[in-house]
C-alpha positions as CSV (number, residue, x, y, z in Angstrom):
1,M,51.8,-58.6,33.0
2,T,52.0,-61.3,36.0
3,L,54.2,-64.4,34.7
4,M,52.0,-67.3,35.5
5,N,51.6,-70.7,34.7
6,L,48.1,-71.7,32.8
7,T,49.3,-75.3,31.5
8,G,49.0,-78.4,32.8
9,V,46.2,-78.9,35.6
10,L,44.8,-76.3,37.9
11,N,42.3,-77.6,40.9
12,P,39.4,-75.3,41.2
13,I,39.2,-76.1,45.2
14,P,35.9,-76.1,47.0
15,T,35.6,-74.2,50.0
16,P,35.0,-76.2,53.5
17,F,32.8,-75.6,56.0
18,D,32.7,-76.7,59.4
19,S,29.6,-78.3,61.5
20,R,27.9,-75.1,61.7
21,G,28.7,-74.0,58.1
22,D,31.1,-71.5,58.7
23,V,33.6,-71.1,56.6
24,D,36.8,-73.4,57.8
25,L,40.2,-72.0,57.3
26,V,41.9,-75.0,58.9
27,R,40.2,-77.7,57.0
28,L,41.2,-75.4,53.9
29,A,45.2,-75.5,54.7
30,D,44.9,-79.0,55.2
31,A,43.4,-79.9,51.9
32,L,45.9,-77.5,49.9
33,R,48.6,-78.7,51.7
34,R,47.8,-82.5,50.5
35,W,47.2,-81.3,47.0
36,L,50.5,-79.4,47.3
37,A,51.8,-82.8,47.0
38,S,50.4,-83.8,43.5
39,G,51.8,-82.5,40.3
40,L,48.9,-79.5,40.1
41,S,50.3,-76.8,38.6
42,G,47.8,-74.4,40.5
43,F,44.6,-73.5,42.0
44,V,41.5,-71.9,41.3
45,I,39.6,-70.8,44.7
46,L,35.9,-69.1,44.9
47,G,34.8,-70.1,41.4
48,S,31.2,-72.2,40.8
49,T,33.3,-75.0,42.5
50,G,33.9,-73.1,45.3
51,E,30.6,-72.2,46.3
52,A,31.4,-68.4,45.8
53,A,27.8,-67.3,44.9
54,L,27.0,-68.7,48.4
55,L,29.9,-66.5,50.2
56,D,29.6,-62.9,51.7
57,E,32.5,-60.7,50.8
58,D,34.3,-60.4,54.2
59,E,34.2,-64.7,53.9
60,S,35.1,-64.3,50.2
61,D,38.5,-62.2,51.9
62,R,39.1,-64.4,54.8
63,V,39.3,-67.4,52.1
64,M,41.6,-65.7,49.8
65,A,43.9,-64.5,52.3
66,G,43.9,-68.0,54.1
67,A,44.3,-69.9,50.9
68,R,47.6,-67.6,49.7
69,D,49.1,-68.0,52.9
70,V,49.5,-71.8,51.9
71,V,50.1,-71.8,48.0
72,P,53.8,-71.2,47.4
73,P,54.7,-68.7,45.1
74,D,55.9,-71.2,42.2
75,R,52.2,-72.7,41.8
76,T,49.6,-70.2,40.1
77,F,46.8,-68.7,42.4
78,I,43.9,-67.3,40.5
79,V,40.9,-65.8,42.2
80,G,37.2,-65.8,40.8
81,T,35.8,-62.5,41.5
82,G,33.0,-62.8,38.9
83,R,30.0,-60.5,40.4
84,E,26.7,-59.6,38.6
85,S,27.8,-55.6,38.3
86,T,30.9,-54.6,36.8
87,R,31.6,-52.1,39.9
88,A,31.2,-54.9,42.4
89,T,33.1,-57.6,40.0
90,V,36.1,-54.9,39.6
91,S,35.6,-53.8,44.0
92,A,36.5,-58.0,44.3
93,T,38.9,-57.7,41.7
94,K,41.2,-55.3,43.4
95,R,40.7,-57.2,46.8
96,A,41.5,-60.5,44.9
97,A,45.4,-58.3,43.4
98,A,45.9,-56.6,47.3
99,L,45.6,-60.2,48.8
100,G,48.2,-61.8,46.6
101,A,46.2,-63.5,43.8
102,D,48.0,-64.3,40.8
103,A,45.1,-63.3,38.1
104,V,41.1,-63.2,38.5
105,L,38.7,-65.6,37.0
106,V,35.6,-63.4,36.0
107,R,32.4,-65.7,35.2
108,T,29.7,-64.2,32.8
109,P,27.1,-62.0,34.8
110,G,24.2,-63.8,33.8
111,F,21.1,-62.2,35.8
112,Y,19.8,-60.1,33.0
113,K,20.0,-63.0,30.6
114,A,18.6,-61.8,27.5
115,Q,20.5,-57.8,27.4
116,M,23.9,-59.8,27.5
117,T,25.0,-59.1,24.0
118,T,28.3,-59.2,22.5
119,Q,28.4,-55.6,23.5
120,A,27.7,-55.8,26.9
121,F,30.1,-58.6,27.3
122,V,32.4,-56.4,25.8
123,S,32.2,-53.4,27.9
124,H,31.8,-55.5,30.9
125,Y,35.2,-57.1,30.9
126,T,36.9,-54.2,29.2
127,A,36.0,-52.4,32.3
128,V,37.3,-54.9,34.6
129,A,40.8,-55.2,32.8
130,D,41.6,-51.9,32.4
131,A,40.7,-51.4,36.2
132,S,42.5,-54.5,37.8
133,P,46.2,-54.5,38.5
134,I,46.4,-58.2,37.9
135,P,45.5,-60.6,34.7
136,V,42.0,-61.6,34.1
137,L,40.4,-64.6,33.1
138,L,37.3,-64.7,31.1
139,Y,35.2,-67.7,32.4
140,N,32.5,-69.2,30.3
141,F,30.0,-71.8,31.9
142,T,26.6,-71.8,30.8
143,A,25.3,-74.4,33.0
144,V,25.3,-72.3,35.7
145,T,25.1,-68.9,34.4
146,G,22.5,-69.2,31.8
147,V,24.6,-67.6,28.9
148,T,27.5,-68.0,26.6
149,I,29.8,-65.5,25.9
150,P,30.3,-65.6,21.9
151,V,33.1,-66.2,20.0
152,A,33.2,-62.8,18.7
153,A,33.3,-61.4,22.2
154,V,36.2,-63.3,22.7
155,A,38.3,-62.2,20.1
156,A,37.6,-58.8,20.5
157,L,38.5,-59.2,24.2
158,A,41.6,-61.1,23.5
159,A,43.2,-58.2,21.9
160,H,43.4,-56.5,25.6
161,P,46.5,-56.5,27.3
162,N,45.1,-57.5,30.6
163,I,43.1,-60.1,29.6
164,A,45.3,-63.1,29.5
165,G,42.8,-66.3,28.8
166,M,39.5,-67.9,29.2
167,K,38.0,-71.0,31.0
168,E,35.5,-73.0,28.8
169,S,33.6,-75.2,30.9
170,N,30.8,-76.1,28.4
171,G,32.6,-79.3,27.5
172,D,32.0,-77.9,23.8
173,V,35.2,-79.1,22.3
174,P,34.6,-77.7,18.4
175,R,33.1,-74.4,20.6
176,L,36.8,-74.7,22.4
177,A,38.0,-75.0,18.7
178,D,36.2,-71.9,17.6
179,L,37.7,-70.0,20.4
180,V,41.5,-70.8,19.9
181,A,41.3,-70.0,16.3
182,A,39.8,-66.8,17.0
183,V,42.6,-65.4,19.5
184,P,46.2,-64.9,19.3
185,R,48.7,-67.8,20.4
186,T,49.5,-65.5,23.3
187,F,46.0,-65.8,24.8
188,S,45.2,-68.8,26.5
189,V,42.2,-71.2,26.8
190,I,41.6,-73.6,29.2
191,A,39.1,-76.5,29.5
192,G,37.1,-76.8,32.2
193,S,35.4,-80.1,31.8
194,A,37.6,-83.7,32.9
195,S,34.7,-85.5,30.4
196,T,37.0,-83.8,27.5
197,F,40.1,-83.2,28.7
198,R,42.2,-84.9,26.5
199,D,40.2,-83.7,23.2
200,A,40.3,-80.1,24.6
201,L,44.0,-80.5,24.4
202,E,44.0,-81.7,21.1
203,A,41.9,-78.7,20.1
204,G,44.2,-76.3,21.5
205,A,43.5,-75.9,24.8
206,R,46.8,-74.9,27.6
207,G,45.4,-76.7,29.9
208,G,42.4,-77.7,32.3
209,I,40.9,-76.1,35.6
210,L,39.0,-79.3,36.3
211,A,36.8,-80.3,39.6
212,L,38.1,-83.7,39.2
213,S,41.5,-82.9,40.0
214,S,40.1,-82.1,43.8
215,V,39.5,-86.2,43.9
216,L,41.9,-87.4,41.4
217,P,44.4,-84.9,40.7
218,D,47.5,-87.2,39.9
219,A,45.3,-88.9,37.2
220,C,44.2,-85.8,35.6
221,V,47.9,-84.4,35.6
222,R,49.0,-87.4,33.9
223,V,46.4,-87.0,31.2
224,F,48.2,-84.0,30.5
225,E,51.6,-85.2,30.7
226,L,50.8,-88.5,28.3
227,W,49.1,-86.4,25.9
228,R,52.0,-83.5,26.1
229,A,54.7,-86.5,25.4
230,G,53.0,-88.0,22.1
231,R,51.4,-91.2,24.3
232,D,48.3,-90.1,22.5
233,E,46.8,-93.6,22.9
234,E,47.3,-94.2,26.3
235,A,46.0,-90.3,27.5
236,R,42.9,-91.8,25.8
237,R,42.5,-94.8,27.7
238,L,43.4,-93.1,31.0
239,Q,41.1,-90.0,29.9
240,A,38.0,-93.0,29.1
241,Q,38.2,-94.0,33.0
242,L,38.2,-90.5,34.2
243,I,34.7,-90.2,32.5
244,P,32.2,-91.7,35.2
245,P,33.8,-89.9,37.9
246,A,33.5,-86.9,36.2
247,K,30.1,-87.1,35.4
248,L,28.9,-88.0,38.6
249,F,31.1,-84.9,39.8
250,G,29.3,-82.9,37.0
251,T,26.1,-83.1,35.8
252,T,24.5,-86.0,38.2
253,Y,25.5,-84.6,42.1
254,G,27.5,-81.5,41.7
255,I,29.1,-79.8,44.5
256,A,27.5,-82.1,47.0
257,G,28.5,-85.3,45.0
258,L,32.1,-83.3,44.9
259,K,32.1,-82.4,48.7
260,A,30.8,-86.2,49.3
261,A,33.9,-87.7,47.2
262,L,36.4,-85.7,49.3
263,N,34.9,-86.6,52.3
264,L,35.3,-90.5,51.2
265,T,38.9,-90.0,50.4
266,G,39.9,-88.3,53.7
267,Y,39.9,-84.5,52.6
268,N,37.4,-83.4,55.4
269,I,36.1,-80.8,53.3
270,G,32.6,-80.5,55.3
271,E,28.8,-80.4,53.5
272,P,27.8,-78.1,50.8
273,R,26.0,-74.6,52.2
274,P,22.6,-74.5,52.0
275,P,20.4,-74.4,49.8
276,L,22.8,-77.2,48.4
277,V,21.9,-80.2,50.1
278,P,24.5,-83.3,51.0
279,L,24.3,-86.0,48.9
280,A,22.4,-89.1,50.4
281,A,23.9,-92.7,51.0
282,P,22.6,-93.9,47.7
283,G,25.0,-91.5,45.6
284,I,27.9,-91.8,48.0
285,R,27.7,-95.5,47.4
286,E,28.1,-94.8,43.8
287,L,30.5,-92.4,44.2
288,A,32.7,-95.3,45.9
289,D,32.1,-97.7,43.3
290,A,33.2,-95.1,40.4
291,L,36.3,-94.1,42.6
292,A,37.3,-97.9,43.9
293,S,39.5,-98.6,40.8
294,F,41.8,-95.4,41.5
295,P,44.7,-95.9,43.8
296,E,45.6,-92.6,44.5
297,A,41.7,-92.2,45.9
298,H,42.5,-93.8,49.3
299,L,38.9,-94.7,49.9
300,H,37.9,-93.9,53.7
301,V,34.2,-96.1,53.3
302,A,32.8,-97.2,56.2
303,P,31.6,-100.8,56.4
């Protein structure tokens, strides 16, 4: 199995688009070089934050290749390859491996929600892991897929030698603790919610794949470092400061909010791809207010 670092904070990067709405690999490379100056332990491309569901397969492959050219070998490089069918997921996973991914992050299929049973999940992920040349990470994000992979399914899949861990994005810390208790120590449970990151670490998460780390990478990494150093009160205080912007990028404004915040902080990421719409001016002002107390944001606010 490929060695990779699943501790610390990994950035699930958004996909930049140009003014015509096409994938912009120049903007992608520029943003990655700036993120590489931070303490992020790795990157996830083509996840839910990366608008993967809105890209075609050729675009996805170009984003993989473009990002791999910039991300050095000492940073973990994970690619989202979840598709609705097992066949398409296997195909995307093999392409990601060929293009240099260290591991793949595979979201739960969710179109046929009522039929996504424990047996269906176990069969799907087992087939993907059997076929994958690189380690597989499960990905649970009910707000996007409408389904939740049961703890029993995760426990069964954790025994597979090519399934290395799981991203749990629901922000449900008791559920995360149940997952940690149900899997072997070699299986990495990773938090996906910045709002509950410190509590997730306390419950046994190895690290976080946090959308907020696109905008505030140093602050997110600092929460992890403070917690690991036993400076829990400081970790709690910083975590509390991160909750307002984390909520704005999550449940309130989503991808449009994250991209607006990145544009405010000088990343030039562009707008979301339709059917998503850009954030309106009142939301942008709210984001600027939420980020104003973080010097690392380097806000670029028009007068």
